[in-house]
Backbone as a printed PyTorch tensor [residue, N CA C, xyz], in Angstrom:
tensor([[[ 17.1950,  10.0090, -25.3150],
         [ 16.3310,   9.1200, -24.5590],
         [ 16.5880,   9.3240, -23.0660]],

        [[ 15.5490,   9.6120, -22.3110],
         [ 15.6760,   9.8040, -20.8700],
         [ 15.6590,   8.4660, -20.1590]],

        [[ 16.5690,   8.3140, -19.2140],
         [ 16.6250,   7.0920, -18.4250],
         [ 15.6430,   7.2230, -17.2620]],

        [[ 14.9110,   6.1640, -17.0030],
         [ 13.9590,   6.1760, -15.8920],
         [ 14.6950,   6.0780, -14.5630]],

        [[ 14.0920,   6.6670, -13.5350],
         [ 14.6580,   6.6430, -12.1960],
         [ 13.5480,   6.2690, -11.2230]],

        [[ 13.8480,   5.3280, -10.3250],
         [ 12.8650,   4.8330,  -9.3640],
         [ 13.3560,   5.0580,  -7.9490]],

        [[ 12.4150,   5.4170,  -7.0710],
         [ 12.6800,   5.4680,  -5.6300],
         [ 12.0080,   4.2270,  -5.0410]],

        [[ 12.8040,   3.3620,  -4.4200],
         [ 12.3010,   2.1080,  -3.8670],
         [ 12.4180,   2.1820,  -2.3510]],

        [[ 11.3010,   1.9740,  -1.6610],
         [ 11.2710,   2.0100,  -0.2070],
         [ 10.8810,   0.6350,   0.2990]],

        [[ 11.6960,   0.0900,   1.2070],
         [ 11.4220,  -1.2400,   1.7480],
         [ 11.9440,  -1.3500,   3.1710]],

        [[ 11.4910,  -2.3980,   3.8760],
         [ 11.8970,  -2.6510,   5.2560],
         [ 12.9420,  -3.7600,   5.2650]],

        [[ 14.0100,  -3.5440,   6.0530],
         [ 15.0690,  -4.5350,   6.2160],
         [ 15.5880,  -4.4360,   7.6470]],

        [[ 15.4330,  -5.4920,   8.4340],
         [ 15.9130,  -5.5350,   9.8250],
         [ 15.4270,  -4.3350,  10.6350]],

        [[ 14.1280,  -4.0930,  10.6400],
         [ 13.4860,  -3.0090,  11.3970],
         [ 13.9480,  -1.6170,  10.9970]],

        [[ 14.4850,  -1.4900,   9.7960],
         [ 14.8800,  -0.1870,   9.2480],
         [ 14.1620,   0.0090,   7.9190]],

        [[ 13.8540,   1.2490,   7.6080],
         [ 13.2420,   1.5870,   6.3220],
         [ 14.3500,   2.1080,   5.4130]],

        [[ 14.5580,   1.4280,   4.2940],
         [ 15.5640,   1.8040,   3.3100],
         [ 14.8710,   2.5580,   2.1760]],

        [[ 15.4680,   3.6400,   1.7420],
         [ 14.9880,   4.3780,   0.5770],
         [ 16.1640,   4.5020,  -0.3870]],

        [[ 16.0550,   3.8070,  -1.5280],
         [ 17.1250,   3.7720,  -2.5170],
         [ 16.6280,   4.3000,  -3.8510]],

        [[ 17.5550,   4.7650,  -4.6720],
         [ 17.2490,   5.1960,  -6.0350],
         [ 17.9410,   4.2460,  -7.0000]],

        [[ 17.2010,   3.8300,  -8.0390],
         [ 17.7310,   2.8590,  -8.9880],
         [ 17.1980,   3.1570, -10.3840]],

        [[ 17.9530,   2.6850, -11.3850],
         [ 17.5350,   2.8920, -12.7760],
         [ 16.7270,   1.7110, -13.3100]],

        [[ 16.7540,   0.5700, -12.5980],
         [ 16.0050,  -0.6020, -13.0510],
         [ 15.3290,  -1.3120, -11.8860]],

        [[ 14.0440,  -1.6250, -12.0660],
         [ 13.2740,  -2.4090, -11.1070],
         [ 12.4750,  -3.4130, -11.9290]],

        [[ 12.6910,  -4.7010, -11.6560],
         [ 12.0440,  -5.7630, -12.4290],
         [ 11.5880,  -6.8840, -11.5190]],

        [[ 10.7890,  -7.7950, -12.0870],
         [ 10.4540,  -9.0160, -11.3680],
         [ 11.7490,  -9.7680, -11.1310]],

        [[ 11.9440, -10.2440,  -9.9250],
         [ 13.1790, -10.9360,  -9.5840],
         [ 13.2140, -12.3480, -10.1160]],

        [[ 14.4150, -12.9200, -10.1770],
         [ 14.5470, -14.3020, -10.6100],
         [ 14.1940, -15.2560,  -9.4770]],

        [[ 14.1700, -14.7460,  -8.2360],
         [ 13.7250, -15.5540,  -7.1100],
         [ 12.2270, -15.3560,  -6.9310]],

        [[ 11.4630, -16.4280,  -6.7480],
         [ 10.0140, -16.2820,  -6.5590],
         [  9.6900, -15.3830,  -5.3600]],

        [[  8.7570, -14.4630,  -5.5350],
         [  8.3390, -13.5730,  -4.4580],
         [  9.2590, -12.4000,  -4.2120]],

        [[ 10.1570, -12.1150,  -5.1620],
         [ 11.1080, -11.0060,  -4.9820],
         [ 11.0530, -10.0430,  -6.1560]],

        [[ 11.5190,  -8.8340,  -5.9010],
         [ 11.6770,  -7.8350,  -6.9420],
         [ 13.1750,  -7.5450,  -7.0420]],

        [[ 13.6840,  -7.3800,  -8.2570],
         [ 15.1040,  -7.1260,  -8.4680],
         [ 15.3330,  -5.6310,  -8.6640]],

        [[ 16.2710,  -5.0910,  -7.8940],
         [ 16.6260,  -3.6780,  -7.9850],
         [ 18.0730,  -3.6100,  -8.4510]],

        [[ 18.3220,  -2.8900,  -9.5490],
         [ 19.6910,  -2.7590, -10.0560],
         [ 19.9220,  -1.3350, -10.5550]],

        [[ 21.1660,  -1.0290, -10.8380],
         [ 21.5210,   0.3260, -11.2580],
         [ 21.3330,   1.3150, -10.1270]],

        [[ 21.7900,   0.9510,  -8.9240],
         [ 21.6440,   1.8380,  -7.7730],
         [ 22.3720,   3.1540,  -8.0180]],

        [[ 21.7300,   4.2570,  -7.6310],
         [ 22.2590,   5.5940,  -7.8730],
         [ 22.4060,   6.3100,  -6.5360]],

        [[ 23.5950,   6.8680,  -6.3030],
         [ 23.8530,   7.6340,  -5.0870],
         [ 24.3330,   9.0190,  -5.4670]],

        [[ 24.3180,   9.9510,  -4.4970],
         [ 24.7540,  11.3250,  -4.7460],
         [ 26.2220,  11.3840,  -5.1170]],

        [[ 26.6320,  12.5070,  -5.6340],
         [ 28.0130,  12.7140,  -6.0670],
         [ 28.9410,  12.8950,  -4.8770]],

        [[ 30.1330,  12.3060,  -4.9570],
         [ 31.1390,  12.4620,  -3.9020],
         [ 31.8250,  13.8260,  -3.9820]],

        [[ 31.6550,  14.5420,  -5.0720],
         [ 32.3290,  15.8290,  -5.2350],
         [ 31.7390,  16.9150,  -4.3360]],

        [[ 30.5890,  16.6300,  -3.7440],
         [ 29.9450,  17.5980,  -2.8690],
         [ 30.7960,  17.8360,  -1.6150]],

        [[ 30.8240,  19.0590,  -1.1480],
         [ 31.5830,  19.3990,   0.0520],
         [ 30.9080,  18.7990,   1.2830]],

        [[ 29.5880,  18.8310,   1.3220],
         [ 28.8360,  18.2810,   2.4430],
         [ 28.5340,  16.8110,   2.1580]],

        [[ 28.9280,  15.9250,   3.0900],
         [ 28.7150,  14.4970,   2.9270],
         [ 27.6440,  14.0440,   3.9060]],

        [[ 26.6130,  13.3600,   3.3990],
         [ 25.5450,  12.8390,   4.2360],
         [ 25.9670,  11.4740,   4.7700]],

        [[ 26.1450,  11.3260,   6.0970],
         [ 26.6150,  10.0570,   6.6440],
         [ 25.6560,   8.8910,   6.3800]],

        [[ 24.3560,   9.1440,   6.3640],
         [ 23.3870,   8.0750,   6.1040],
         [ 23.5350,   7.5520,   4.6770]],

        [[ 23.7060,   8.4630,   3.7200],
         [ 23.8730,   8.0390,   2.3360],
         [ 25.2190,   7.3360,   2.1430]],

        [[ 26.2460,   7.7930,   2.8450],
         [ 27.5540,   7.1400,   2.7610],
         [ 27.4820,   5.7150,   3.3010]],

        [[ 26.7020,   5.5160,   4.3690],
         [ 26.5270,   4.1720,   4.9360],
         [ 25.8760,   3.2530,   3.9060]],

        [[ 24.8390,   3.7380,   3.2370],
         [ 24.1710,   2.9520,   2.1920],
         [ 25.1070,   2.6920,   1.0190]],

        [[ 25.8510,   3.7010,   0.6380],
         [ 26.7940,   3.5770,  -0.4710],
         [ 27.8130,   2.4810,  -0.1820]],

        [[ 28.3040,   2.4320,   1.0530],
         [ 29.2600,   1.4020,   1.4550],
         [ 28.6020,   0.0240,   1.5260]],

        [[ 27.3850,  -0.0360,   2.0420],
         [ 26.6730,  -1.3140,   2.1550],
         [ 26.4300,  -1.9360,   0.7780]],

        [[ 26.1340,  -1.1260,  -0.2130],
         [ 25.8110,  -1.6140,  -1.5560],
         [ 26.9540,  -1.3700,  -2.5620]],

        [[ 28.1630,  -1.1620,  -2.0780],
         [ 29.2940,  -0.8130,  -2.9340],
         [ 29.5530,  -1.8180,  -4.0530]],

        [[ 29.5460,  -3.0850,  -3.7680],
         [ 29.8710,  -4.1060,  -4.7670],
         [ 28.6380,  -4.8670,  -5.2460]],

        [[ 27.4520,  -4.2990,  -5.0630],
         [ 26.2020,  -4.9680,  -5.4210],
         [ 25.7690,  -4.5380,  -6.8200]],

        [[ 25.6690,  -5.5210,  -7.7280],
         [ 25.1840,  -5.2430,  -9.0860],
         [ 23.6630,  -5.1850,  -9.0910]],

        [[ 23.0360,  -6.0790,  -8.3320],
         [ 21.5810,  -6.0700,  -8.1820],
         [ 21.2290,  -6.7210,  -6.8540]],

        [[ 20.0770,  -6.3750,  -6.3190],
         [ 19.6270,  -6.9460,  -5.0580],
         [ 18.1930,  -7.4300,  -5.2150]],

        [[ 17.8600,  -8.5050,  -4.5240],
         [ 16.5240,  -9.0770,  -4.5490],
         [ 15.8270,  -8.7000,  -3.2410]],

        [[ 14.6710,  -8.0470,  -3.3280],
         [ 13.9150,  -7.6410,  -2.1460],
         [ 12.5880,  -8.4070,  -2.1570]],

        [[ 12.2590,  -9.0990,  -1.0680],
         [ 10.9840,  -9.8320,  -1.0140],
         [  9.7920,  -8.8750,  -1.1250]],

        [[  8.7350,  -9.3190,  -1.8040],
         [  7.5420,  -8.4850,  -1.9870],
         [  6.9970,  -7.9890,  -0.6560]],

        [[  6.9930,  -8.8450,   0.3730],
         [  6.4000,  -8.4450,   1.6500],
         [  7.2040,  -7.3550,   2.3600]],

        [[  8.4520,  -7.1160,   1.9370],
         [  9.2630,  -6.0640,   2.5510],
         [  9.0710,  -4.7110,   1.8630]],

        [[  8.4960,  -4.7100,   0.6640],
         [  8.3140,  -3.4650,  -0.0910],
         [  7.2520,  -2.5770,   0.5430]],

        [[  7.5360,  -1.3020,   0.5980],
         [  6.5460,  -0.3130,   1.0220],
         [  5.9810,   0.3680,  -0.2120]],

        [[  6.8760,   0.8210,  -1.1080],
         [  6.4150,   1.4240,  -2.3590],
         [  7.5600,   1.5630,  -3.3470]],

        [[  7.1710,   1.6860,  -4.6220],
         [  8.1170,   1.9500,  -5.7040],
         [  7.5400,   3.1080,  -6.5030]],

        [[  8.2940,   4.1900,  -6.6280],
         [  7.8470,   5.3760,  -7.3590],
         [  8.7950,   5.6530,  -8.5110]],

        [[  8.2450,   5.9840,  -9.6750],
         [  9.0750,   6.5120, -10.7490],
         [  9.1580,   8.0130, -10.4940]],

        [[ 10.3760,   8.5330, -10.3930],
         [ 10.5750,   9.9350, -10.0350],
         [ 11.3000,  10.6800, -11.1430]],

        [[ 11.1970,  11.9990, -11.1200],
         [ 11.8650,  12.8140, -12.1340],
         [ 13.2110,  13.3340, -11.6460]],

        [[ 13.3900,  13.3880, -10.3090],
         [ 14.6490,  13.8540,  -9.7430],
         [ 15.0950,  12.9180,  -8.6350]],

        [[ 16.3960,  12.7930,  -8.5150],
         [ 16.9710,  11.9590,  -7.4630],
         [ 17.0180,  12.7140,  -6.1550]],

        [[ 16.6150,  12.0450,  -5.0860],
         [ 16.7460,  12.5980,  -3.7450],
         [ 17.9190,  11.9270,  -3.0560]],

        [[ 17.9340,  12.0090,  -1.7430],
         [ 19.0000,  11.4070,  -0.9600],
         [ 18.5730,  10.0270,  -0.4930]],

        [[ 19.3950,   9.0280,  -0.7630],
         [ 19.1330,   7.6900,  -0.2490],
         [ 19.3250,   7.7210,   1.2570]],

        [[ 18.5030,   6.9390,   1.9750],
         [ 18.6130,   6.9950,   3.4330],
         [ 18.0900,   5.7270,   4.0880]],

        [[ 18.4640,   5.5750,   5.3510],
         [ 17.9640,   4.5110,   6.2140],
         [ 17.3520,   5.2040,   7.4240]],

        [[ 16.1430,   4.7790,   7.7990],
         [ 15.5150,   5.3430,   8.9900],
         [ 14.8850,   4.2150,   9.8010]],

        [[ 14.5760,   4.4960,  11.0620],
         [ 13.9520,   3.4990,  11.9150],
         [ 12.5240,   3.2530,  11.4700]],

        [[ 12.1220,   1.9900,  11.4640],
         [ 10.7500,   1.6440,  11.1020],
         [  9.7910,   2.0000,  12.2280]],

        [[ 10.2800,   2.0240,  13.4650],
         [  9.4430,   2.3850,  14.6070],
         [  9.0080,   3.8380,  14.4600]],

        [[  7.7320,   4.0680,  14.5660],
         [  7.2030,   5.4150,  14.4360],
         [  6.9270,   5.8340,  13.0160]],

        [[  7.2050,   4.9590,  12.0530],
         [  6.9240,   5.2770,  10.6500],
         [  5.4200,   5.2770,  10.4280]],

        [[  4.9670,   6.0790,   9.5010],
         [  3.5340,   6.1820,   9.2360],
         [  3.0250,   5.0600,   8.3380]],

        [[  3.9440,   4.2230,   7.8330],
         [  3.5660,   3.1100,   6.9680],
         [  3.8450,   1.8120,   7.7000]],

        [[  2.8620,   0.9320,   7.7630],
         [  3.0490,  -0.3650,   8.3930],
         [  3.2860,  -1.4070,   7.3130]],

        [[  4.4260,  -2.0970,   7.3430],
         [  4.6920,  -3.1030,   6.3190],
         [  3.8000,  -4.3280,   6.4980]],

        [[  3.6320,  -5.0780,   5.4350],
         [  2.8860,  -6.3190,   5.4750],
         [  3.5700,  -7.2550,   6.4720]],

        [[  2.8160,  -7.9430,   7.3380],
         [  3.4530,  -8.8100,   8.3320],
         [  4.3030,  -9.8960,   7.6720]],

        [[  5.4960, -10.0890,   8.2220],
         [  6.3690, -11.1120,   7.6590],
         [  6.2390, -12.4400,   8.3860]],

        [[  5.6190, -12.4420,   9.5600],
         [  5.4050, -13.6740,  10.3140],
         [  3.9140, -13.7840,  10.6490]],

        [[  3.3340, -14.8960,  10.3400],
         [  1.9050, -15.0680,  10.5830],
         [  1.6280, -15.7700,  11.8960]],

        [[  2.6360, -16.3580,  12.5100],
         [  2.4760, -17.0420,  13.7770],
         [  3.0840, -16.1910,  14.8600]],

        [[  2.3150, -15.9230,  15.9130],
         [  2.8260, -15.1330,  17.0240],
         [  3.7960, -15.9730,  17.8330]],

        [[  5.0300, -15.5130,  17.9260],
         [  6.0790, -16.2790,  18.5990],
         [  6.0460, -16.0990,  20.1120]],

        [[  5.1660, -15.2160,  20.6350],
         [  5.0800, -14.9970,  22.0770],
         [  4.3730, -16.1750,  22.7380]],

        [[  4.8770, -16.5400,  23.9000],
         [  4.2470, -17.6310,  24.6500],
         [  3.0530, -17.0720,  25.4140]],

        [[  1.9540, -17.8300,  25.4940],
         [  0.7980, -17.3430,  26.2560],
         [  1.1470, -17.2300,  27.7330]],

        [[  0.5640, -16.2370,  28.3670],
         [  0.8510, -16.0160,  29.7930],
         [  0.0000, -16.8660,  30.6750]]])
C-alpha cells in the first residue's frame, strides 16, 4: 500500500511555507485544516539545506499543526517529496486571501 504525500503551501507572518506531510484533514478547530505526519529530507545527506533545517527545527516537536483556511495557498497530492522551504511572500505570484477586512490605515 502506497502512502499518500501532500505538499501544503500557506502564508504565516508574511512568509510562504511549503511543507510535505502524509496527512491533511479537516481540523478540529473551526476554519482550520490539520496537517500531520510532516516529512523532511534525510540528515544523512552531505549537503544540508539551511532553509529546510530551519523548518525542521521549528516543527521538531509538532505532532500536528492547525492552519487557518484563509492562510492556505494550495494543497497538492504529490508523487515525490521536494524540499520544504520558507520564502518571502513579497513578490510571490500568488496573493493570499485577505486576512483583515478593515483597513487599519488612518485617513490622511
